[in-house]
C-alpha positions as CSV (number, residue, x, y, z in Angstrom):
1,M,33.0,-6.7,9.8
2,S,30.0,-6.5,7.3
3,R,30.6,-5.8,3.7
4,A,28.8,-2.2,2.4
5,R,25.7,-3.1,0.3
6,A,24.6,-1.6,-3.0
7,A,21.2,-2.3,-4.7
8,I,20.1,-2.0,-8.5
9,I,16.4,-1.7,-9.6
10,L,15.9,-3.3,-12.8
11,A,12.2,-1.2,-14.1
12,A,13.0,-0.3,-17.3
13,G,10.2,-2.8,-18.9
14,Q,7.6,-1.4,-21.3
15,G,4.9,-3.4,-19.7
16,T,3.0,-3.2,-22.8
17,R,1.2,-6.0,-21.7
18,M,-0.6,-3.9,-18.4
19,K,-2.4,-2.0,-21.7
20,S,-2.0,1.5,-19.4
21,E,-0.7,4.6,-20.4
22,L,0.3,4.6,-16.6
23,P,4.5,3.2,-16.1
24,K,4.3,-0.2,-15.5
25,V,5.5,-0.3,-12.0
26,L,3.7,2.5,-11.2
27,H,0.7,0.5,-11.1
28,V,-0.3,-0.5,-7.2
29,V,-0.7,-3.7,-4.9
30,G,-0.9,-3.8,-1.7
31,G,-2.2,0.2,-1.5
32,R,1.8,1.1,-3.0
33,P,3.2,1.4,-6.7
34,L,5.7,-1.6,-7.6
35,I,8.3,0.7,-7.8
36,D,8.0,1.8,-4.3
37,W,8.0,-1.8,-2.9
38,S,11.4,-1.9,-4.6
39,L,12.6,1.2,-3.2
40,A,11.2,0.1,0.4
41,I,13.1,-3.0,-0.2
42,A,16.6,-1.1,-0.7
43,A,15.9,0.7,2.5
44,E,15.6,-2.5,4.6
45,L,18.7,-3.8,2.8
46,Q,20.6,-0.5,4.3
47,S,22.0,0.3,1.0
48,A,24.5,2.5,0.5
49,R,23.7,3.4,-2.7
50,T,20.5,2.4,-4.4
51,V,20.2,3.0,-8.5
52,A,17.1,2.1,-10.5
53,V,17.5,1.2,-14.0
54,L,14.6,2.9,-16.0
55,A,13.7,3.4,-20.0
56,A,14.0,6.8,-21.7
57,N,10.5,7.8,-21.7
58,S,9.4,6.7,-17.8
59,E,9.8,10.5,-16.2
60,P,6.8,9.7,-13.8
61,V,8.8,6.8,-12.4
62,A,11.9,9.1,-12.6
63,V,10.5,11.6,-10.6
64,R,9.1,9.2,-8.2
65,V,12.4,7.6,-7.6
66,R,14.3,11.2,-7.2
67,A,12.1,12.2,-4.5
68,A,12.6,9.3,-2.7
69,L,16.5,9.2,-3.5
70,G,17.6,12.3,-4.9
71,E,20.0,13.1,-7.9
72,G,22.2,10.4,-9.0
73,S,20.0,7.4,-8.3
74,I,18.5,7.0,-11.6
75,A,20.4,4.9,-14.9
76,I,18.5,5.0,-18.3
77,Q,18.5,2.1,-20.6
78,N,18.1,3.2,-24.4
79,P,17.5,1.4,-26.4
80,P,16.4,-1.6,-24.1
81,R,18.4,-4.7,-24.7
82,G,17.8,-7.0,-21.9
83,T,18.2,-7.7,-18.1
84,G,22.3,-7.8,-18.6
85,D,22.3,-4.6,-20.7
86,A,20.0,-3.1,-18.1
87,A,22.2,-3.8,-15.2
88,R,25.4,-2.6,-17.1
89,A,23.2,0.7,-17.7
90,A,24.0,1.2,-13.7
91,A,27.7,1.7,-14.4
92,K,28.3,5.0,-14.1
93,A,25.9,5.7,-11.3
94,M,27.8,2.7,-9.2
95,A,31.5,4.7,-9.9
96,G,33.6,4.2,-6.9
97,F,31.2,1.9,-4.8
98,E,33.3,-0.6,-3.1
99,G,31.5,-3.7,-1.6
100,D,28.4,-5.9,-2.3
101,V,26.0,-5.1,-5.2
102,I,22.5,-7.1,-5.2
103,V,20.4,-7.0,-8.7
104,Y,16.7,-7.3,-8.8
105,F,13.5,-6.3,-10.4
106,G,11.1,-3.5,-10.0
107,D,7.8,-5.6,-10.9
108,T,8.4,-8.0,-8.2
109,P,6.6,-6.3,-5.2
110,L,6.4,-9.4,-2.7
111,V,10.0,-10.8,-2.4
112,R,11.0,-10.6,1.1
113,P,13.8,-8.2,2.5
114,A,14.8,-11.0,4.3
115,T,15.2,-13.1,1.5
116,L,17.8,-10.7,-0.1
117,A,19.5,-10.1,2.9
118,S,20.1,-14.0,3.0
119,M,21.6,-13.4,-0.3
120,F,24.4,-10.9,0.9
121,E,25.1,-13.2,3.7
122,A,25.7,-16.0,1.5
123,R,28.7,-13.5,0.1
124,A,31.1,-15.0,2.5
125,R,31.2,-18.4,0.8
126,A,30.6,-17.3,-2.5
127,D,31.7,-14.9,-5.4
128,I,28.5,-15.1,-7.1
129,I,25.0,-15.5,-5.3
130,M,21.9,-16.5,-7.5
131,L,17.8,-16.4,-6.7
132,G,16.3,-19.7,-7.2
133,F,12.6,-21.3,-6.5
134,R,10.9,-24.0,-7.1
135,P,7.8,-23.4,-8.7
136,A,4.6,-25.9,-8.8
137,D,4.8,-25.8,-12.7
138,P,8.3,-24.8,-13.8
139,T,7.0,-25.2,-17.6
140,G,9.0,-21.6,-19.2
141,Y,11.3,-21.1,-16.7
142,G,15.1,-21.3,-17.0
143,R,16.2,-24.1,-15.0
144,I,19.4,-24.4,-12.7
145,V,21.4,-27.0,-13.0
146,T,23.7,-28.2,-9.8
147,D,26.0,-31.2,-9.1
148,A,25.6,-33.7,-6.6
149,A,26.5,-31.6,-4.0
150,G,24.1,-29.0,-4.8
151,G,27.1,-26.9,-6.5
152,F,26.1,-24.6,-9.9
153,I,27.0,-26.0,-13.2
154,K,24.9,-23.9,-15.4
155,N,21.7,-22.0,-16.2
156,V,19.5,-23.5,-19.0
157,E,16.3,-21.8,-20.4
158,H,13.5,-24.2,-21.0
159,K,13.3,-24.1,-24.8
160,D,17.1,-25.2,-24.5
161,A,16.5,-27.9,-22.3
162,S,17.0,-31.6,-22.7
163,E,14.2,-33.6,-21.5
164,E,16.2,-34.6,-18.3
165,E,17.0,-30.9,-18.0
166,R,13.3,-29.8,-18.0
167,K,12.5,-32.7,-15.0
168,V,15.0,-30.1,-12.6
169,T,12.7,-28.2,-10.5
170,L,15.2,-25.6,-9.4
171,C,14.4,-22.4,-11.5
172,N,16.2,-19.1,-12.1
173,A,14.5,-16.2,-10.5
174,G,16.5,-13.6,-11.4
175,P,18.4,-11.7,-8.8
176,L,21.8,-11.9,-7.9
177,V,24.5,-10.5,-5.5
178,A,28.1,-9.8,-6.4
179,D,31.2,-7.5,-5.5
180,A,30.7,-4.3,-7.5
181,K,33.8,-4.9,-9.6
182,V,33.6,-8.8,-10.5
183,L,29.4,-7.9,-11.2
184,F,30.5,-4.9,-14.0
185,D,33.5,-7.0,-15.3
186,L,31.2,-10.0,-16.0
187,L,28.6,-7.6,-17.3
188,G,31.2,-6.7,-19.7
189,K,31.5,-9.9,-20.9
190,L,27.9,-10.9,-21.9
191,T,27.3,-11.3,-25.4
192,D,24.0,-11.2,-27.3
193,N,24.5,-14.2,-28.9
194,N,20.9,-15.2,-28.9
195,A,18.0,-15.4,-31.0
196,Q,16.3,-12.0,-29.4
197,R,20.0,-10.5,-29.9
198,E,19.8,-9.3,-25.9
199,F,21.9,-9.3,-23.0
200,Y,20.6,-11.6,-20.5
201,L,21.9,-11.3,-16.8
202,T,21.1,-14.9,-16.4
203,D,24.1,-15.6,-18.2
204,V,26.8,-14.0,-15.3
205,P,26.8,-17.0,-13.3
206,G,28.1,-19.1,-16.0
207,L,30.4,-16.7,-17.1
208,A,31.7,-16.5,-13.1
209,R,31.9,-20.3,-13.3
210,A,33.9,-20.2,-16.5
211,A,36.2,-17.9,-14.9
212,G,36.9,-20.2,-12.4
213,M,34.1,-18.1,-9.3
214,K,32.2,-19.6,-7.1
215,V,28.5,-19.4,-7.8
216,A,25.5,-20.4,-5.0
217,I,22.6,-20.6,-4.6
218,V,19.9,-19.1,-2.3
219,E,16.2,-20.4,-2.6
220,A,12.9,-18.6,-2.1
221,S,9.2,-19.3,-2.3
222,E,7.5,-19.4,-5.5
223,A,4.4,-16.6,-4.1
224,E,7.3,-14.3,-3.2
225,L,8.8,-14.1,-6.7
226,L,5.4,-13.2,-8.5
227,G,6.3,-11.0,-11.4
228,V,3.8,-8.5,-12.7
229,N,3.8,-7.9,-16.6
230,S,0.1,-7.9,-17.1
231,R,-3.3,-7.1,-15.4
232,A,-3.9,-10.8,-14.4
233,Q,-0.8,-10.8,-13.1
234,L,-0.7,-7.7,-11.0
235,A,-4.3,-9.1,-9.8
236,D,-2.6,-12.2,-8.7
237,A,0.2,-10.2,-7.0
238,E,-2.3,-8.0,-4.9
239,A,-4.3,-11.7,-4.2
240,A,-0.9,-12.7,-3.0
241,F,-0.1,-10.0,-0.7
242,Q,-3.4,-10.1,0.8
243,K,-3.2,-14.0,2.1
244,R,-0.2,-13.1,3.3
245,A,-1.3,-9.9,5.3
246,R,-4.2,-11.8,6.4
247,T,-2.3,-15.0,7.6
248,E,0.2,-12.6,9.2
249,A,-2.5,-10.4,11.2
250,M,-4.5,-13.8,12.3
251,E,-1.2,-14.8,13.8
252,R,-0.6,-11.8,15.6
253,G,-3.7,-11.9,17.3
254,V,-6.4,-10.3,15.0
255,T,-10.1,-11.9,14.4
256,L,-10.8,-11.4,11.1
257,I,-14.5,-13.0,10.7
258,D,-14.2,-13.4,7.1
259,P,-10.4,-13.1,6.2
260,A,-11.6,-13.4,2.7
261,S,-13.3,-10.1,2.6
262,T,-10.5,-8.1,4.6
263,F,-8.7,-5.7,2.5
264,F,-4.9,-5.0,3.9
265,C,-2.9,-2.2,2.7
266,Y,1.2,-2.5,3.2
267,D,1.3,-0.6,6.4
268,T,-1.5,-1.3,8.2
269,Q,-1.0,-1.9,11.8
270,I,-3.7,-3.7,13.6
271,A,-2.9,-4.9,17.6
272,P,-4.1,-8.1,19.1
273,D,-7.6,-8.4,20.3
274,V,-8.7,-6.3,17.1
275,I,-12.1,-7.8,15.6
276,I,-12.6,-6.8,11.7
277,E,-16.1,-8.1,10.7
278,P,-16.6,-8.7,6.8
279,N,-16.2,-6.5,3.7
280,V,-13.7,-3.8,5.5
281,F,-10.9,-2.2,3.2
282,F,-8.3,-0.9,5.0
283,G,-6.1,1.6,2.9
284,P,-2.8,3.5,3.8
285,G,-1.8,4.7,6.9
286,V,-4.3,2.6,9.2
287,S,-3.4,2.0,12.8
288,I,-5.5,0.1,15.2
289,A,-5.5,-0.5,19.3
290,K,-6.2,-3.5,20.8
291,N,-9.5,-4.5,21.9
292,S,-11.1,-2.3,19.2
293,R,-13.8,-3.8,16.3
294,I,-14.4,-2.8,13.0
295,K,-18.1,-3.9,11.7
296,A,-19.0,-4.5,8.6
297,F,-19.0,-2.8,5.3
298,S,-16.3,-0.1,6.7
299,H,-14.1,1.7,4.8
300,V,-10.5,2.9,6.8
301,E,-7.4,4.8,5.5
302,G,-5.0,7.2,7.1
303,A,-6.8,7.0,10.4
304,E,-5.6,6.4,13.5
305,I,-8.2,4.0,15.6
306,G,-7.7,4.1,19.6
307,E,-8.2,1.1,22.3
308,G,-11.5,0.0,22.7
309,V,-13.1,1.8,19.9
310,Q,-15.8,0.9,17.7
311,V,-16.3,2.0,14.1
312,G,-19.3,0.7,12.0
313,P,-20.9,-0.5,9.9
314,F,-20.7,1.1,6.9
315,A,-18.9,3.9,8.5
316,R,-15.8,5.9,6.5
317,L,-12.5,7.2,8.4
318,R,-10.5,9.6,5.9
319,P,-7.0,10.7,6.4
320,G,-6.5,12.8,9.6
321,A,-9.1,10.9,11.6
322,K,-8.1,10.1,15.4
323,L,-10.2,8.2,17.6
324,E,-9.1,8.4,21.2
325,T,-10.0,5.2,23.7
326,G,-13.3,4.8,23.8
327,V,-14.8,6.3,20.5
328,K,-18.0,5.1,19.2
329,I,-18.6,5.6,15.0
330,G,-21.8,4.5,13.9
331,N,-22.9,3.5,10.7
332,F,-22.8,6.1,7.4
333,V,-20.6,8.5,10.0
334,E,-17.6,9.7,7.9
335,V,-14.9,11.3,9.4
336,K,-12.2,13.6,8.2
337,N,-9.0,15.5,9.5
338,A,-10.9,15.1,12.7
339,T,-10.1,14.2,16.6
340,L,-12.5,12.7,18.6
341,G,-12.1,12.4,22.7
342,P,-12.1,9.7,24.7
343,K,-15.7,7.7,24.8
344,A,-17.0,10.7,22.3
345,Q,-19.6,8.8,19.8
346,A,-21.3,9.8,16.5
347,S,-23.7,6.8,16.3
348,H,-25.1,7.4,13.1
349,L,-25.8,9.6,9.9
350,A,-23.4,12.3,10.1
351,Y,-20.0,13.9,8.8
352,I,-17.0,15.1,11.0
353,G,-14.7,16.9,9.2
354,D,-11.7,19.4,10.2
355,A,-12.9,19.3,13.8
356,T,-12.0,18.5,17.7
357,V,-14.6,16.7,19.4
358,G,-13.9,16.6,23.4
359,A,-14.5,13.6,25.7
360,R,-17.8,12.4,26.3
361,A,-19.3,14.8,23.5
362,N,-22.6,12.9,21.8
363,L,-22.9,13.9,18.2
364,G,-26.6,12.9,17.1
365,A,-28.1,12.2,13.6
366,G,-27.5,14.4,10.9
367,T,-24.7,16.4,12.5
368,I,-22.6,18.0,9.7
369,T,-19.6,20.1,10.2
370,C,-19.8,22.3,7.4
371,N,-16.2,23.0,7.5
372,Y,-15.9,24.1,3.4
373,D,-16.9,27.6,1.6
374,G,-15.5,26.2,-1.7
375,F,-12.4,27.8,-1.1
376,G,-10.9,27.2,2.0
377,K,-11.5,24.1,5.2
378,Y,-12.4,25.6,8.7
379,L,-12.0,24.3,12.1
380,T,-14.9,23.1,14.5
381,E,-14.8,23.0,17.9
382,I,-16.7,20.7,20.0
383,G,-16.1,20.7,24.1
384,E,-16.6,18.4,26.5
385,D,-19.5,16.4,27.2
386,A,-21.6,19.1,24.9
387,F,-24.8,16.9,23.2
388,I,-25.3,18.1,19.7
389,G,-29.0,17.4,18.9
390,S,-29.9,15.9,15.5
391,D,-29.8,17.7,12.3
392,T,-27.4,20.5,13.6
393,A,-25.7,22.2,11.0
394,L,-21.9,23.5,12.5
395,V,-21.1,26.6,10.4
396,A,-17.1,26.3,10.6
397,P,-15.0,28.3,12.1
398,V,-17.3,27.8,15.2
399,K,-16.8,26.8,18.8
400,V,-19.4,24.8,20.9
401,G,-18.3,24.4,24.6
402,A,-18.2,22.2,26.7
403,R,-21.4,20.5,28.6
404,A,-23.5,22.9,26.0
405,T,-26.3,22.1,24.2
406,T,-27.6,22.7,20.4
407,G,-31.0,22.0,19.9
408,A,-32.1,19.8,17.0
409,G,-32.5,20.9,13.1
410,S,-30.0,24.1,14.5
411,V,-27.6,25.9,12.5
412,I,-25.0,26.8,14.5
413,T,-23.0,30.1,13.2
414,K,-21.9,31.4,16.3
415,D,-19.7,30.4,18.5
416,V,-21.9,28.5,21.9
417,P,-20.2,28.9,25.8
418,D,-20.1,26.5,27.6
419,G,-23.2,24.7,29.4
420,T,-25.5,27.0,27.3
421,L,-28.3,25.9,25.1
422,A,-28.6,27.3,21.3
423,V,-31.3,26.9,19.1
424,A,-30.7,28.4,15.9
425,R,-34.2,27.0,13.7
426,G,-36.8,28.8,12.2
427,Q,-40.3,29.5,14.3
428,Q,-42.7,27.0,14.1
429,K,-46.4,28.3,13.1
430,N,-49.7,26.1,13.3
431,L,-52.4,27.0,11.1
432,E,-55.3,25.1,12.5
433,G,-57.6,23.5,9.8
434,W,-55.2,24.7,6.9
435,S,-54.5,21.3,5.8
436,D,-57.8,19.8,5.7
437,R,-59.2,22.9,3.6
438,F,-56.4,22.1,1.2
439,R,-56.8,18.5,1.1
440,A,-60.8,19.7,0.1
441,K,-59.4,22.3,-2.4
442,K,-57.5,19.7,-4.2
443,Q,-59.7,16.8,-4.3
444,A,-62.4,18.9,-5.4
445,E,-60.6,20.6,-8.6
446,K,-59.3,16.6,-9.2
447,D,-63.1,15.6,-9.3
448,K,-64.0,18.1,-11.7
449,K,-61.7,16.9,-14.4
């Protein structure tokens, strides 16, 4: 029978190198704040209890954590005295928990839940499980020194390592797993006998080995362990996320004509046989069914795109956009909180907001749903097979019936019954010769000057 799991997320870092009023773990990678990545990992690990360790001045982060986990999910490290001290700060919130605890960091968004799950699984063969990695350049990283059989001997900081130890390529990533009681017993034995006068989580495996416990190592890729402590590292993490997302999309059968100019979000869902043209950006909450095509320079967020849909180029889909099978959204069309039925189309230069559009309806160039009066939003309903003439303004709330037509340039303020033509525009009047007389008069005035 598997043991219960718990998670301690270390998120008390001040992030001074970010040069930001926003707490470090609220900065975004892949459309999601760093702390949300960490909370999602805990959920995927099926953590029975999750505690985030925060700094005393991190109320915006605390609000977000409480919203996700409820009260009792936060521990405060005050003052900050190292990673070991931060983990120790979670003792009260973890009181009474029986099972295995993982400690990991709130600023490493790309670590895979499967990697951390393998650390829990490795607890069957050791008391303490460390996470190691082999960076391309290990300079500056603490080394994990092992025996000939790969057994843990000690951690050694780069600055304290001998020349022989610096040749070691296996480095300590920081996260570890242990039985809850064992973990907090070892954390209680940490000392601050170092130049920084801090308590280090990385000293725990050494204390465990000295106590006769077995320490095992699980390895992860360097790409998973990118930490974010500066704007440059934030950009590096974003680039790594995008590279991963692009690769995974193409492996699932998505065509990316120019992968480097396609930007994904953490929850982007794209079915096989979708084609994404260059310079497309996906924000949160996007799903795309098979055989659709997103054309160049389109921006899509919060949208559900059905099968066989065409979007763009230069289109914008905002939250609440739902495009059913065969819809066509053309260039310079914006859709917000609107559902377009099968094979409906708006081929160019339109705004469709707070609306329902029936199957096969055609919205001409310049169509606008006038949905906002400065105070409230109102619904426009367009029936099946309706034809909305170019430059029509639909003043909501308003209904255009099935098979109805609006004349070009109309301002529609009243409901249009099924099968009806509605024309609402000023009456044209031609004044013969007026233009010629006006031009002659103005030219004469100009010639006198």
